[in-house]
Structures are given as structure tokens and as C-alpha cells.
C-alpha positions, 0 to 999 in steps of 0.5 A, spaced: 109 167 512 114 167 517 113 172 523 118 172 529 112 174 534 106 170 535 099 173 533 097 174 540 102 179 542 101 183 535 093 184 537 095 186 545 099 192 542 093 194 537 089 194 543 094 198 547 095 203 542 087 203 541 086 204 548 092 209 548 089 213 543 082 213 546 084 216 552 088 221 549 082 223 545 078 223 552 083 228 555 083 232 549 075 233 549 075 234 557 080 239 557 076 243 551 070 243 555 073 245 561 077 251 557 070 254 554 069 260 558 063 261 562 057 264 559 054 267 566 052 275 566 055 279 572 051 278 578 046 284 580 049 289 585 056 288 582 060 293 579 061 293 572 068 296 571 071 300 565 076 296 560 083 298 562 087 302 557 093 297 554 098 303 555 096 303 562 097 296 563 103 295 560 106 301 564 104 298 570 106 291 569 112 292 565 114 299 568 114 298 575 118 291 575 123 295 571 123 301 576 124 297 582 130 293 578 133 299 577 132 302 584 135 296 587 141 296 582 143 303 584 142 302 592 147 296 591 152 299 587 152 306 590 155 305 596 161 302 593 161 308 588 162 313 593 167 309 596 171 309 590 171 302 589 172 299 582 166 295 579 169 292 573 169 284 573 176 282 575 178 289 578 178 286 585 185 285 588 186 278 590 185 277 598 187 271 602 183 271 608 186 270 615 193 270 611 199 274 613 199 281 612 205 282 608 202 277 602 203 270 600 211 270 601 215 263 601 218 262 607 226 262 607 229 255 606 232 253 613 228 258 617 223 255 622 217 260 623 213 259 630 206 258 626 207 254 620 202 250 617 194 250 617 190 251 624 196 253 628 200 246 626 207 246 626 212 242 621 
């Protein structure tokens, strides 16, 4: 029998696998023990509230966030709708902030403008 690895490395691997599986089993047992609910009664003097209706809980936990979402969306878009702006994607006109008011026209050839170039540079 010819093996490429010595027998000591195989036994080390087996030991490490056993140790890993034992550690994993210990973690599972510990977490299972922590997940068991406490078996304590309600202390004396504390109230024992009634159960909450499922429909009420769904409306409270789902309806209120949706209502807030809709309210924020309306408050965001309402000013633009009142001004008559288009809200569809791609409907906005191109804007060149800080550019010339007549648009992005080319300079005529041979004509030097006072302020051409970026940051008030000259050519």
C-alpha cells in the first residue's frame, strides 16, 4: 500500500474532524437549551393582559408603516405637481449649472471670447 501522506497527518485530520464535530454538537446542544422558553408564572401583582387580535396586530404593524409611506410620498410629490412639473422618468430637461444662458453652443471659429475655458481661464 503506497500513500502519499504519512499516517500521522491522517490521524491529525481525523482528530481535527472529531474535535470540530464535537464542538458543533456542543454548540447545538447549548443553543437548544437556551431556546427553551422559561417556565415561570406571571409574578403576583402584575396584570395579565388579554390576547391581541391578529387583525388588529396586522393593521397596526403593517398598516401604519404603509400609511406613513404613502403620506411621505404625497408630501414629496405634491409641490412638484402643484407647480405643473412632469414627474415621469426622463421628462426633465437637461441642465447645465453655471453654464451660459443661451445653451451649449459652440464658439464660432476665429472668435475669441473674453471668458472661455474652465474656472475663468483663458485660451
